Backbone as JSON Lines, residues from 0, in Angstrom:
{"i":0,"aa":"M","n":[0.4,-1.35,-0.03],"ca":[-0.11,-0.1,-0.01],"c":[0.77,1.71,-0.18]}
{"i":1,"aa":"Q","n":[0.63,1.9,-1.31],"ca":[1.3,2.96,-1.06],"c":[0.61,4.51,-1.09]}
{"i":2,"aa":"V","n":[0.72,5.3,0.33],"ca":[-0.14,6.19,0.07],"c":[0.63,7.17,-0.48]}
{"i":3,"aa":"Q","n":[-0.01,8.22,-0.81],"ca":[0.66,9.16,-1.71],"c":[-0.53,10.72,-1.09]}
{"i":4,"aa":"D","n":[-1.15,10.75,-0.8],"ca":[-2.11,12.35,-0.28],"c":[-1.05,12.06,0.95]}
{"i":5,"aa":"P","n":[-0.96,13.52,0.73],"ca":[-0.39,14.31,1.92],"c":[-1.19,14.3,3.44]}
{"i":6,"aa":"T","n":[-2.45,13.93,3.04],"ca":[-3.39,14.43,4.67],"c":[-3.07,13.12,5.44]}
{"i":7,"aa":"Q","n":[-2.88,11.93,3.92],"ca":[-3.77,10.52,4.41],"c":[-1.85,9.9,4.98]}
{"i":8,"aa":"L","n":[-0.93,10.59,4.31],"ca":[0.44,10.42,4.98],"c":[0.81,11.08,6.24]}
{"i":9,"aa":"S","n":[0.24,12.4,6.45],"ca":[-0.36,13.28,7.82],"c":[-0.73,12.4,9.15]}
{"i":10,"aa":"H","n":[-1.73,11.65,8.9],"ca":[-2.51,10.78,9.58],"c":[-1.23,9.86,10.08]}
{"i":11,"aa":"L","n":[-0.89,8.98,9.09],"ca":[-0.26,7.4,8.74],"c":[1.01,8.16,9.71]}
{"i":12,"aa":"L","n":[1.66,8.94,10.02],"ca":[2.16,9.7,10.98],"c":[1.99,9.5,12.11]}
{"i":13,"aa":"A","n":[0.87,10.46,12.4],"ca":[0.33,10.46,13.84],"c":[0.54,9.47,14.38]}
{"i":14,"aa":"E","n":[-0.21,8.37,13.48],"ca":[-0.75,7.04,14.54],"c":[1.29,6.36,14.61]}
{"i":15,"aa":"L","n":[1.79,6.53,13.55],"ca":[3.04,5.8,14.51],"c":[3.71,6.35,15.24]}
{"i":16,"aa":"K","n":[3.53,7.77,15.12],"ca":[4.24,8.58,16.6],"c":[3.57,8.26,17.79]}
{"i":17,"aa":"V","n":[2.32,7.47,17.71],"ca":[1.88,7.69,18.82],"c":[1.94,5.84,19.56]}
{"i":18,"aa":"E","n":[2.18,5.19,18.42],"ca":[2.91,3.76,18.46],"c":[3.97,3.95,18.98]}
{"i":19,"aa":"H","n":[5.26,4.45,18.57],"ca":[6.11,4.45,19.01],"c":[6.61,5.2,20.45]}
{"i":20,"aa":"R","n":[5.35,6.1,20.76],"ca":[5.56,6.91,22.09],"c":[5.14,5.68,22.84]}
{"i":21,"aa":"D","n":[4.43,4.58,22.27],"ca":[3.36,3.45,23.6],"c":[4.37,2.4,23.78]}
{"i":22,"aa":"L","n":[5.16,2.24,22.2],"ca":[6.65,1.16,22.5],"c":[7.68,1.62,23.93]}
{"i":23,"aa":"D","n":[7.69,3.03,23.77],"ca":[8.54,3.23,24.55],"c":[7.87,3.51,26.34]}
{"i":24,"aa":"D","n":[7.12,3.49,26.25],"ca":[6.56,3.38,27.63],"c":[6.57,1.44,27.89]}
{"i":25,"aa":"A","n":[6.46,1.09,26.97],"ca":[6.26,-0.38,26.73],"c":[7.64,-1.0,27.41]}
{"i":26,"aa":"I","n":[8.2,-0.53,26.87],"ca":[10.33,-0.93,27.13],"c":[10.71,-0.65,28.22]}
{"i":27,"aa":"E","n":[10.69,0.86,28.33],"ca":[10.83,2.28,29.78],"c":[10.06,0.74,31.38]}
{"i":28,"aa":"H","n":[8.59,-0.11,30.83],"ca":[7.73,-0.64,31.86],"c":[8.56,-2.13,32.1]}
{"i":29,"aa":"L","n":[8.92,-2.7,30.63],"ca":[9.57,-4.03,30.74],"c":[10.47,-4.11,31.17]}
{"i":30,"aa":"A","n":[11.84,-2.74,31.37],"ca":[12.92,-2.79,31.3],"c":[13.01,-2.88,33.03]}
{"i":31,"aa":"Q","n":[12.0,-2.63,33.38],"ca":[12.18,-2.14,35.12],"c":[12.07,-3.13,35.7]}
{"i":32,"aa":"A","n":[11.21,-4.05,34.93],"ca":[10.43,-5.56,35.73],"c":[11.82,-6.34,36.22]}
{"i":33,"aa":"I","n":[11.18,-7.11,37.36],"ca":[11.88,-7.75,38.09],"c":[12.31,-8.86,37.35]}
{"i":34,"aa":"S","n":[11.51,-9.91,36.72],"ca":[11.51,-10.91,36.08],"c":[11.32,-10.75,34.61]}
{"i":35,"aa":"R","n":[12.1,-9.58,33.93],"ca":[11.85,-9.43,32.41],"c":[12.27,-10.58,31.63]}
{"i":36,"aa":"D","n":[11.57,-10.28,30.53],"ca":[11.72,-11.05,29.34],"c":[12.94,-10.31,28.83]}
{"i":37,"aa":"E","n":[13.83,-10.87,28.37],"ca":[15.17,-10.16,27.65],"c":[14.58,-10.4,26.04]}
{"i":38,"aa":"L","n":[13.87,-11.52,25.39],"ca":[13.95,-11.8,23.85],"c":[12.54,-10.59,24.33]}
{"i":39,"aa":"Q","n":[11.62,-10.11,24.47],"ca":[10.11,-9.52,24.52],"c":[10.74,-8.48,24.33]}
{"i":40,"aa":"L","n":[11.65,-7.47,25.24],"ca":[12.7,-6.01,25.76],"c":[12.98,-5.95,24.19]}
{"i":41,"aa":"T","n":[13.83,-7.09,23.67],"ca":[14.96,-6.69,22.52],"c":[13.74,-6.78,21.35]}
{"i":42,"aa":"R","n":[12.7,-7.74,20.9],"ca":[11.7,-7.59,20.02],"c":[10.97,-6.1,19.92]}
{"i":43,"aa":"L","n":[10.53,-5.3,20.93],"ca":[10.04,-4.41,21.08],"c":[11.21,-3.5,21.0]}
{"i":44,"aa":"K","n":[12.82,-3.16,21.24],"ca":[13.0,-1.96,21.02],"c":[13.57,-2.15,19.05]}
{"i":45,"aa":"K","n":[13.24,-3.4,18.48],"ca":[13.57,-3.31,17.28],"c":[12.1,-2.7,16.55]}
{"i":46,"aa":"R","n":[11.58,-3.28,17.13],"ca":[9.68,-2.28,16.61],"c":[9.96,-0.89,16.63]}
{"i":47,"aa":"K","n":[10.6,-0.8,17.44],"ca":[10.53,0.72,18.05],"c":[11.64,1.59,17.05]}
{"i":48,"aa":"L","n":[12.6,1.01,16.37],"ca":[13.52,1.61,15.12],"c":[12.97,1.25,14.16]}
{"i":49,"aa":"Q","n":[12.08,-0.15,13.88],"ca":[11.46,0.59,12.64],"c":[10.84,1.29,12.69]}
{"i":50,"aa":"L","n":[9.72,1.56,13.75],"ca":[8.93,2.88,13.39],"c":[9.66,4.06,13.08]}
{"i":51,"aa":"K","n":[10.55,4.13,14.0],"ca":[11.53,5.33,13.87],"c":[12.03,5.45,12.28]}
{"i":52,"aa":"D","n":[12.33,4.82,11.98],"ca":[12.79,4.99,10.6],"c":[11.48,5.24,9.41]}
{"i":53,"aa":"A","n":[10.69,4.43,9.77],"ca":[8.75,4.4,8.86],"c":[8.63,6.09,9.24]}
{"i":54,"aa":"I","n":[8.49,6.65,10.29],"ca":[8.73,8.08,10.58],"c":[9.05,8.89,9.61]}
{"i":55,"aa":"A","n":[10.74,8.61,9.71],"ca":[11.85,9.41,9.26],"c":[11.25,9.46,7.23]}
{"i":56,"aa":"R","n":[10.93,8.41,7.29],"ca":[10.61,8.24,5.5],"c":[9.45,8.81,5.26]}
{"i":57,"aa":"I","n":[8.75,9.0,6.16],"ca":[7.35,9.58,6.1],"c":[7.37,11.65,5.66]}
{"i":58,"aa":"E","n":[7.89,11.97,7.16],"ca":[8.55,13.2,7.32],"c":[9.15,13.56,6.16]}
{"i":59,"aa":"S","n":[10.16,12.77,5.41],"ca":[10.74,12.9,4.33],"c":[10.11,13.08,2.92]}
{"i":60,"aa":"R","n":[9.04,12.63,3.25],"ca":[8.03,12.63,1.81],"c":[7.14,14.01,2.37]}
{"i":61,"aa":"L","n":[7.11,14.38,3.29],"ca":[6.17,15.73,3.87],"c":[6.41,16.93,3.39]}
{"i":62,"aa":"I","n":[7.83,16.71,3.6],"ca":[8.93,17.86,2.97],"c":[9.03,18.12,1.64]}
{"i":63,"aa":"P","n":[8.34,19.54,0.82],"ca":[8.36,19.36,-0.43],"c":[10.15,19.16,-0.83]}
{"i":64,"aa":"D","n":[10.44,18.83,-2.46],"ca":[11.65,19.44,-2.64],"c":[11.65,20.78,-3.17]}
{"i":65,"aa":"L","n":[12.48,20.86,-2.62],"ca":[12.98,22.26,-2.95],"c":[14.68,22.41,-4.09]}
{"i":66,"aa":"D","n":[13.95,23.31,-5.38],"ca":[15.51,23.25,-6.28],"c":[16.76,23.91,-5.22]}
{"i":67,"aa":"A","n":[17.62,23.55,-5.74],"ca":[18.98,24.05,-4.97],"c":[19.53,25.35,-6.19]}
């Protein structure tokens, strides 16, 4: 699914940022747990990095190209 509409991109960007922030909270909570699941923690961190990359790609698409 390739979204081209800037409005849809903005909406998707907002959703990804919320998910990224929620993952940050989940990672923090899991990291402080006494009996933490290292595998789950690693998976959450990996997903958070994927979201960060997706957010950066969408933000770059929303910035208009400028001729130098």
